[in-house]
Each structure stands twice: as structure tokens, then as C-alpha cells.
C-alpha positions in Angstrom: 100.7 39.3 103.5 99.8 36.7 100.9 98.3 33.3 101.3 101.6 31.6 101.2 102.9 33.5 104.2 102.3 32.3 107.8 100.7 34.7 110.3 102.2 34.7 113.8 99.1 34.9 116.0 101.3 35.4 119.1 101.9 39.0 117.9 98.3 39.7 118.4 96.2 39.9 121.5 92.4 40.0 121.8 91.8 43.5 123.0 90.6 47.0 122.2 91.7 46.9 118.5 91.7 43.2 117.8 88.6 41.1 117.6 88.7 37.3 117.1 85.7 35.4 115.7 85.4 31.6 115.0 83.4 32.0 111.7 83.8 28.3 110.9 81.3 28.1 108.1 79.4 31.4 108.1 79.9 35.1 108.9 78.9 35.8 112.4 76.2 38.5 112.8 78.4 40.2 115.4 81.0 41.1 112.8 78.9 44.1 111.7 78.8 45.5 115.3 82.5 45.2 115.4 82.9 46.8 112.0 80.8 49.7 113.1 82.6 50.1 116.4 86.1 50.0 114.9 85.1 52.5 112.2 83.6 54.9 114.7 86.6 54.7 117.1 90.2 54.2 116.0 90.0 51.3 113.6 91.0 47.7 114.3 91.6 44.2 113.0 88.9 41.5 112.7 90.3 37.9 112.5 87.8 35.3 111.2 88.6 31.6 112.0 90.3 32.5 115.3 89.2 32.1 118.9 90.5 33.5 122.2 91.7 31.1 124.9 91.1 31.6 128.6 94.6 33.1 129.0 93.7 35.7 126.3 96.0 34.1 123.7 94.7 33.4 120.3 94.1 30.1 118.6 93.4 29.5 114.9 90.4 27.3 114.3 90.2 28.0 110.5 87.3 28.5 108.1 85.8 25.8 106.0 85.3 27.7 102.7 87.4 30.9 102.7 86.4 32.1 99.3 82.7 31.8 100.1 83.3 33.7 103.3 85.1 36.5 101.5 82.3 36.7 98.8 79.6 36.9 101.5 81.5 39.6 103.3 82.0 41.8 100.3 78.4 41.4 99.2 77.1 42.5 102.7 79.6 45.3 103.3 78.6 46.9 100.0 74.9 46.6 100.9 73.7 49.9 102.5 70.8 48.0 104.0 73.3 46.1 106.1 75.9 48.8 106.9 75.8 52.5 106.1 79.1 52.7 104.2 81.9 50.5 103.0 85.3 51.9 104.1 87.4 49.0 102.8 89.6 48.4 99.8 90.6 45.0 98.5 94.0 45.2 100.2 92.3 45.5 103.6 90.8 42.0 103.4 93.3 39.1 103.1 93.6 35.4 103.4 96.3 34.2 105.9 97.8 30.9 106.9 98.3 30.0 110.6 100.1 26.6 110.6 97.7 24.4 108.7 94.7 26.7 109.3 93.3 29.3 106.8 91.9 32.5 108.3 90.6 35.9 107.0 92.1 39.2 108.3 90.0 42.4 107.9 91.6 45.7 108.6 89.0 48.3 109.4 90.1 51.9 109.2 88.9 54.8 111.4 86.2 56.6 109.5 86.7 60.2 108.6 84.5 62.4 110.8 82.4 63.3 107.7 81.6 59.5 107.3 80.5 59.0 110.9 78.4 57.6 112.3 79.0 54.2 110.6 76.0 52.1 111.6 74.4 48.7 111.2 71.0 48.6 109.5 68.9 51.6 108.6 68.6 53.4 111.9 71.7 55.1 113.3 70.1 55.5 116.7 69.8 51.7 117.0 72.8 50.5 115.1 75.8 52.8 115.9 78.6 51.2 117.9 81.9 52.3 119.4 84.8 50.5 120.9 85.8 50.6 124.5 87.9 48.3 126.7 85.0 45.9 127.2 84.3 45.5 123.5 81.6 46.9 121.3 78.9 49.1 122.9 75.8 50.5 121.4 76.0 54.3 121.3 73.5 56.5 123.1 71.5 59.1 121.2 73.8 61.8 122.6 76.9 60.1 121.1 75.2 59.7 117.7 74.1 63.3 117.8 77.7 64.4 118.5 79.0 62.4 115.5 76.5 64.2 113.3 77.5 67.6 114.6 81.2 66.8 113.9 80.3 65.5 110.4 79.2 68.9 109.3 81.3 70.7 106.8 80.7 74.0 108.6 82.2 74.9 111.9 80.0 74.0 114.8 80.2 77.5 116.3 79.2 79.4 113.1 75.5 78.6 113.7 73.4 81.8 113.6 71.1 81.9 116.7 68.1 83.6 115.2 66.1 83.6 118.5 68.7 85.9 120.1 69.9 89.5 119.5 73.0 91.3 120.6 71.6 92.0 124.0 72.9 88.6 125.1 76.5 89.9 125.0 78.2 90.9 128.2 79.5 94.3 127.0 82.2 94.5 129.7 83.6 91.4 128.1 83.3 92.8 124.7 85.1 96.0 125.7 87.9 94.0 127.4 88.3 92.1 124.1 88.3 95.3 122.1 91.0 96.8 124.3 93.2 93.8 123.8 92.5 93.9 120.1 93.5 97.5 120.1 96.7 96.6 121.9 97.8 94.2 119.2 96.3 96.2 116.2 96.5 99.8 117.3 95.9 101.3 113.8 93.4 98.7 112.6 90.3 100.2 110.9 88.0 98.0 113.0 88.9 100.1 116.1 86.8 102.9 114.7 83.7 100.7 114.3 80.9 100.7 116.8 80.4 97.6 119.0 77.8 95.9 116.9 79.7 96.3 113.6 82.9 95.1 115.3 81.2 92.0 116.5 80.1 91.3 113.0 83.6 91.8 111.7 85.1 89.1 114.0 82.3 86.5 113.5 80.4 87.0 116.7 77.3 88.1 114.8 76.0 87.0 111.3 73.0 87.3 109.1 70.2 84.7 109.4 68.9 83.5 106.1 65.4 83.3 107.5 64.9 87.0 108.5 68.0 88.6 106.9 68.8 90.2 110.2 72.0 90.1 112.3 72.0 87.7 115.2 74.7 86.3 117.5 76.6 83.3 116.3 77.2 80.3 118.6 80.9 81.5 118.8 79.8 85.0 119.8 77.5 83.7 122.5 80.1 81.3 124.0 82.9 83.9 123.9 81.0 87.0 125.0 77.6 86.0 126.3 76.3 85.6 129.8 76.0 82.2 131.4 72.2 82.3 131.7 71.9 83.1 128.0 74.5 80.6 127.0 72.6 77.7 128.5 69.5 78.6 126.5 71.4 77.3 123.4 73.9 74.9 125.1 71.8 73.2 128.0 74.8 71.3 129.3 77.3 74.2 129.2 79.4 74.3 132.3 83.0 75.4 132.9 84.8 74.6 136.2 88.3 75.4 137.5 89.4 73.8 140.7 92.5 73.9 142.9 92.8 70.8 145.1 96.2 71.4 146.7 95.5 69.7 150.0 93.9 66.3 150.5 92.1 67.4 153.7 90.3 70.3 151.8 87.9 69.5 149.0 89.2 72.5 147.1 91.3 75.5 148.0 89.9 77.6 145.1 87.1 77.1 142.7 85.5 79.0 139.9 82.3 77.9 138.0 80.3 79.5 135.3 77.0 79.1 137.1 78.1 81.1 140.2 76.5 84.3 139.0 79.6 86.2 140.3 81.0 86.8 136.8 79.9 86.5 133.2 80.6 82.8 132.8 81.7 83.0 129.2 84.8 81.5 127.6 86.8 84.8 127.1 86.6 85.8 130.8 87.2 82.2 131.9 90.4 82.1 129.9 91.8 85.3 131.4 90.7 84.3 134.9 92.3 80.8 134.7 95.5 81.6 132.8 97.2 83.6 135.6 96.4 80.8 138.1 97.7 77.9 136.1 100.9 79.7 135.3 101.4 81.5 138.7 104.0 79.0 139.9 106.0 78.6 136.7 109.6 79.7 137.1 110.7 82.9 135.3 114.4 83.5 134.9 115.5 87.1 135.0 115.9 88.0 131.4 115.0 91.1 129.4 114.4 92.0 125.8 116.7 95.0 126.1 114.2 97.2 127.9 111.6 95.3 129.8 111.8 92.1 131.8 110.3 89.0 130.0 107.5 87.8 132.2 106.5 84.8 130.1 108.5 81.7 129.0 107.9 79.0 126.5 106.2 77.0 129.3 103.7 79.9 129.8 102.9 79.9 126.1 102.6 76.1 126.1 100.0 76.1 128.9 98.2 79.1 127.2 97.8 76.9 124.1 96.5 74.0 126.1 94.0 76.2 127.9 92.8 77.6 124.6 92.5 74.2 123.0 90.4 73.0 126.0 87.9 75.9 125.5 87.9 76.0 121.7 87.9 72.3 120.8 85.2 71.4 123.2 81.8 70.1 122.1 79.8 72.6 124.1 76.6 70.7 123.3 78.1 67.7 125.1 77.6 66.7 128.7 79.8 67.3 131.8 81.4 70.5 130.5 85.0 71.8 130.8 86.8 70.9 134.0 90.3 72.0 134.8 91.8 70.7 138.1 95.1 71.6 139.7 96.4 69.3 142.4 99.8 69.2 144.1 101.0 66.8 141.5 99.2 67.5 138.2 97.2 69.8 136.1 94.2 68.2 134.3 92.4 69.7 131.4 89.2 67.9 130.4 86.5 68.8 127.8 83.5 67.2 126.2 84.1 65.7 122.7 86.9 63.6 121.4 89.7 64.8 119.0 88.1 65.0 115.6 91.1 63.9 113.6 92.1 61.2 116.2 94.7 61.3 118.9 97.4 59.7 116.7 97.0 62.4 114.0 96.8 65.2 116.5 100.1 64.0 118.2 101.8 63.9 114.7 100.7 67.5 114.0 100.3 69.5 110.8 96.5 69.0 110.6 94.2 71.6 111.9 90.5 70.7 112.2 89.0 72.7 115.0 85.5 72.0 116.2 85.0 75.7 116.8 86.9 77.5 114.1 85.3 80.9 114.7 86.3 80.8 118.4 89.8 80.0 117.4 89.8 82.9 114.9 88.6 85.4 117.5 91.3 84.4 120.0 93.9 84.5 117.3 92.9 88.1 116.5 94.1 89.0 120.0 97.3 87.0 119.8 96.2 83.8 121.4 96.5 80.5 119.5 98.6 79.8 116.4 96.0 78.0 114.2 98.7 75.9 112.6 97.8 72.4 113.8 101.0 72.1 115.8 99.6 73.0 119.2 99.5 69.5 120.7 102.9 68.1 119.5 104.7 71.4 120.3 103.3 71.3 123.8 104.3 67.7 124.4 107.8 68.3 123.2 108.2 71.6 125.0 106.9 70.3 128.4 109.1 67.1 128.1 112.2 69.1 127.2 111.9 71.6 130.0 110.5 69.5 132.8 111.7 66.0 132.0 108.1 64.8 132.5 105.6 63.5 130.0 102.0 64.7 129.7 99.4 62.1 128.7 96.2 62.3 126.7 93.2 60.1 127.4 90.2 59.8 125.1 87.1 58.2 126.7 83.7 57.4 125.3 80.1 57.4 126.6 80.2 60.3 126.6 83.1 61.3 124.4 85.7 63.2 126.4 89.3 64.4 125.9 91.6 64.7 129.0 95.1 65.9 129.2 97.1 65.2 132.4 100.2 67.5 132.9 102.7 66.7 135.6 102.9 69.8 137.8 104.6 68.9 141.1 107.1 71.1 142.9 109.8 68.7 141.6 108.6 69.3 138.0 108.6 73.1 138.5 112.1 73.0 140.1 113.4 71.0 137.1 111.7 73.5 134.7 113.4 76.4 136.5 116.8 74.8 136.1 116.3 74.0 132.5 115.0 77.5 131.7 117.9 79.1 133.3 120.3 76.7 131.6 118.8 77.1 128.1 118.4 80.9 128.4 122.0 81.3 129.6 121.2 82.4 133.1 122.4 81.1 136.4 119.9 79.3 138.7 120.5 81.9 141.3 119.0 84.5 139.0 115.8 82.5 138.6 112.7 84.0 140.2 109.6 82.2 141.3 111.4 78.9 141.5 109.5 78.4 144.8 105.8 78.0 144.0 103.7 81.1 144.9 100.6 79.1 145.6 101.6 77.8 149.0 98.6 77.3 151.2 97.6 79.0 154.4 94.6 77.7 156.2 93.4 75.9 153.1 93.2 79.1 151.1 95.4 79.6 148.0 97.8 82.7 148.3 98.5 82.5 144.6 98.6 86.1 143.2 97.1 86.5 139.8 96.9 89.5 137.5 93.2 89.2 137.4 91.8 87.3 140.4 91.9 88.3 144.1 89.0 86.7 146.0 87.2 89.2 148.2 86.2 86.6 150.8 86.1 82.9 151.4 83.4 80.3 152.1 83.7 77.3 154.4 86.3 74.8 153.3 88.4 77.4 151.7 86.2 78.0 148.7 86.3 81.5 147.2 83.0 83.2 147.1 84.0 85.8 144.5 86.1 85.1 141.5 86.9 88.7 140.6 88.8 88.9 137.4 88.0 92.5 136.6 86.9 94.1 139.9 88.8 96.2 142.3 89.8 94.3 145.5 88.3 95.6 148.7 91.5 94.9 150.6 95.1 94.4 150.0 97.6 91.7 151.0 100.9 92.3 152.6 103.6 93.4 150.2 101.0 94.1 147.4 99.8 97.5 146.4 96.0 98.0 146.1 94.8 98.6 142.6 92.7 101.5 143.9 95.8 103.3 145.3 96.8 106.5 143.5 99.3 106.4 140.7 101.8 108.3 142.8 103.0 105.0 144.1 104.0 104.1 140.5 105.8 107.3 139.7 107.0 110.3 141.7 107.5 112.4 138.6 104.2 113.7 137.2 103.3 116.8 135.2 101.9 119.9 136.8 98.2 120.9 136.2 97.8 122.2 132.7 101.3 121.2 131.5 101.4 119.7 128.0 102.7 116.2 127.5 106.3 115.9 126.6 107.3 115.3 123.0 108.4 111.9 121.9 106.6 108.7 120.9 105.7 105.7 123.0 105.6 102.0 122.4 102.5 100.4 121.0 101.9 98.6 124.3 102.1 101.9 126.2 99.8 103.7 123.8 97.3 100.8 124.0 97.3 101.0 127.8 96.7 104.8 127.7 93.7 104.2 125.4 92.3 101.6 127.8 92.5 104.2 130.6 91.0 106.8 128.4 87.9 104.6 127.7 87.5 103.7 131.4 89.1 106.2 133.8 88.2 103.9 136.7 90.1 100.9 135.3 92.3 99.0 137.8 95.7 97.4 137.3 94.0 94.0 137.4 91.6 95.0 134.6 94.5 96.3 132.5 96.4 93.1 133.1 93.3 91.0 132.1 93.0 92.9 128.9 96.6 93.0 127.8 97.8 89.7 129.2 100.7 91.4 130.8 102.0 91.0 134.4 101.0 93.7 136.9 104.7 94.7 137.3 104.8 95.4 133.5 101.6 97.5 133.7 103.2 99.6 136.4 106.2 100.4 134.2 103.9 101.6 131.4 101.9 103.7 133.8 105.1 105.2 135.1 106.3 106.1 131.6 102.9 107.7 130.8 103.2 109.9 133.9 106.8 110.8 133.3 105.8 111.9 129.7 102.9 113.8 131.0 100.1 111.8 129.3 98.6 110.6 132.5 97.8 112.2 135.8 97.4 110.4 139.2 94.0 109.1 140.3 91.9 111.6 142.1 90.0 111.0 145.4 87.2 109.4 143.4 89.6 106.9 141.8 89.6 108.5 138.4 92.5 108.7 136.0 93.1 111.9 134.0 94.4 111.4 130.4 96.2 114.4 128.8 96.6 114.6 125.1 97.0 111.8 122.5 100.2 109.7 122.4 101.8 108.4 119.2 103.5 105.0 118.7 107.1 104.6 118.1 108.0 104.0 114.4 
């Protein structure tokens, strides 16, 4: 707008991104706190020569000498003794007319993460502000430290932890990862490397410039480490999954990293949680020509959300990762805000992960697209199939990102109808349209590919979150993973008989290799490694037995692998 144009103040309201200041004859000192807070949050507009009425409407009071006020402002905003950086161009400061009053409008942009913190004076710990719904607030030292971490040109998780060696890794987790890697890259040369070299290849270990020795990276520790080692580097590290499906029960299922019942790392957390958050999603009966399709676009959408929650978190931040499922919603919350801002993230096309190495390691095993389209794609997909709208919330002090996903029975029913319609199936062919996780006595009966609690505590809390262990007992209608493989296939080869000729699919060969490496492996462990449903695992096992590559488990629970299978061309 130019000076000859009239500004309509009624279009503005004093609020989170508008700040009115009288500034009759001089610049108010508080303008710099507001400048800092807007720059460090989402930007905003400062109106000089305007006051807020009791009803929150705005009234122009005008400034006495607008040109002097402008000159004073530009002199101070360019003085790094006053503010750390000038983010403004000449077009961002303009003179406006409101009736017969002259005011100044200053549009403060959101600072790039590499420019933050924007602070007043010379001490960022005493002069950094952010904007909340109550106005400008002085940032804590933790908030300022988080800004400096995000300002780095290098990925947060690429840090080499020179005080640690590769003994911090949970090797069971590493081997599960390697098995999944082999599944998607069966002929990759990295499959022949030993564990230490493989970890270097994927970025879980790197050379320290101080001693020129290999040490774990932050990404490697978070993804493959044990909880008691992880908290040595990340004191506030904590990951928590809760199911609160009944109001009268505090939670019907809970899994935390500090329980000591599992590794507590991100990789195992992902594969423990994913089956539970997708257990009730409807799956129409469709095939790819051979096998039934067990995952829909909604499964993949939630998978992306779960990955983002783990990989985009500021693991140095407080309060940790918390995922809560209720009867109405699924909530994903992690420490740290969205580095590029919520508006840019919703628009898509820009990828700026806080932990790029973690994203890379998950991408290597076919999880995550790394294209900057995760959030908008999820929002569109969920809305299209469920006719409900997820919502993002960014809060400060401490910085935190929260996604709320509608997940009621009504939403799931609508999703089943839409999936059947879009995929050309009748609703009568849709399986799982009735949620699996109905409750009995406060305990979830949701069946996952990786988690069957061995026992329960008071209040319905699970005492063992077993993602990769063999259950001690079975449930009605479900085969024990320790049962022999005769239940999968009646047609097995006789002792000493050679495997039949013919090649197998890459997935079948990969499963055979998993069994070869661990003859005691269970169905649940194979499902955790491959990401496939238990029913799909059974089909591959059956094929391996029919072809003579695999013999049933013996009395000690050991598989016997015969020969080496080849992939189909």
C-alpha cells in the first residue's frame, strides 16, 4: 500500500500475529521484543500509531513525525548491538493512512532456521523471544539451545559420539535391520559385509576427527542402541505409546522405552507400534495376482506419520515422543517444532529433516519417501478416504509438534466403504471393517504381527511388550509361533531329498535367509523384520516347504534349511 491509500483497521485484530503500539512520538522499547518474537515464530505485523480497545478492536492514534520514526527504526534494526540481524527489506516497512491518521506498518518475516535465534541485545540467553497466544515471552535456555541446534548446516544426528564404541548397539536390532535390508536388496554387496562395516555404510558409525577411530553416530545410537546408553547422550530421551480405549481405565496398553523389557530404540519402537496403530484399519479383499494385499494407502499414510514422529523429533528436547490412541483419535507428539514452518510443510515439496541420517537408514529398508511430500500427502489421503480432517498443533515452551488424527469407529467404517469403492470391491468383501481392538476386561485384544503381551499388570497395563519374543501362550483361533511348520504345510520333503528345481520370489528367498541365520526365529520375528502380515509369512513358509527348501521345526523348535534358493528373474 502507498501513503495515498487508506488502511482498513477492521480487517486486523490484535492477536498472535498482530501487535499494535501507540508510538506517538518515539519508538517504544517493546518493539524489539516483538520483532524478535515474530522472527523466531511465524512472522507477524507491527502497527505503530495504533492502540487496542477493550473489545479488542483497533484504533488509530497516529504518529507525530512519521519520517523521524522510520529513520530511527531503520538505524536501530541495522545496529547489531540492538538486534542480532535485520530481516527486513524496504518494502516491509510502509506508511499507511487510517482516516486522518498516519501510521507505520512493519511486516516481520519468519526467520530461516539458520538465522535463529533472533535476539535483542548481545546475549541470546537474555534477549530471545517467541510468540504465543499471550504475546511475547522470553525464551528459556533450552529453547535457545534448540534453535542453535536447528541452525546447524549439518544434520543433528550426524554427530560422532567419540565417548562410545559399537558395543552400545543392540545387535538383535541390528540383525533385524539387516534381515529387512536383505529382503529389499537381496543382491546388494553390503549384505556380505560384517556388522561393523555395514553400520559404517549406512551412517550408524563414522570417524571421529579427534582420534581417527570409528564411533557410533547419534543416528546409530538412536536407531540401534539400548535405552540406558541412549540417555547418556540424550538425557531427556523417552518414547511412549499408550492405548486409552476406555475412560475408566488409565490405559489398556502401554509401552515405554525405559521399561527394560525391550531395547528402547527407535527401530524397535517403530515396528512394535506400527502393527498396533494399523490393526483396525479396513483391508478390502484384493490381490496383486498372487498374494492378497495386506496394506492399503491408509496403512502407508500412518507409516509415514509414525516415521516422521520418530525422525523429525529433537531428541535433545524435553518430554519425548508420545503416541496416544483413544476411542476417537490417534495423537502423535514429538519434541521440536517443524523446522520449515507448518505452512511450508503443509504445502509440501521442501524436505528439511532434523535427523537426515535416521531418515536415510529407514529409507534403505523401504520406509519413508524422503521427498518432502509426507505431510500434505497424508492430509489429502486421510481426508479423501475417511472424510475427516487431521490437525497439526505447534506449541512452544518447550517447542512441540502434535498431530491429531480422527480414528473413531465411524471414521474406520467410512474408510472401509471408501477403500472398497475406490478399489472396485463391494463392501461385503471388506475384511476388518469391525475394529480388532475391542476390549475385554480393560485389556486390548488387538493382534499385531510383533507384540503379544505375556501378562498384564493392574489396570490393564501390559508388563511385557514383546516385539520379537515367542509368546508363552496362544489365544483362541491363533496359532502359536512355536508350533511346528506342519500346520503351515502338509507337503514337506523327505529326509535327504534335494530341493525342487525352480526359482522363488525375492520375498520368499529373503525369508529363507532370515530362517537360515536364526533357526529359532518365530513368525512374529519374521513379520517384524519384513513388515509383512503373519498370514503372508505363512504362505511363504508353505512355499518353501513345498519346494523342499525348508523342513518343519524339530522338538527343540529349530528350523532346518536345505540348499540355497534363487530369486525369480
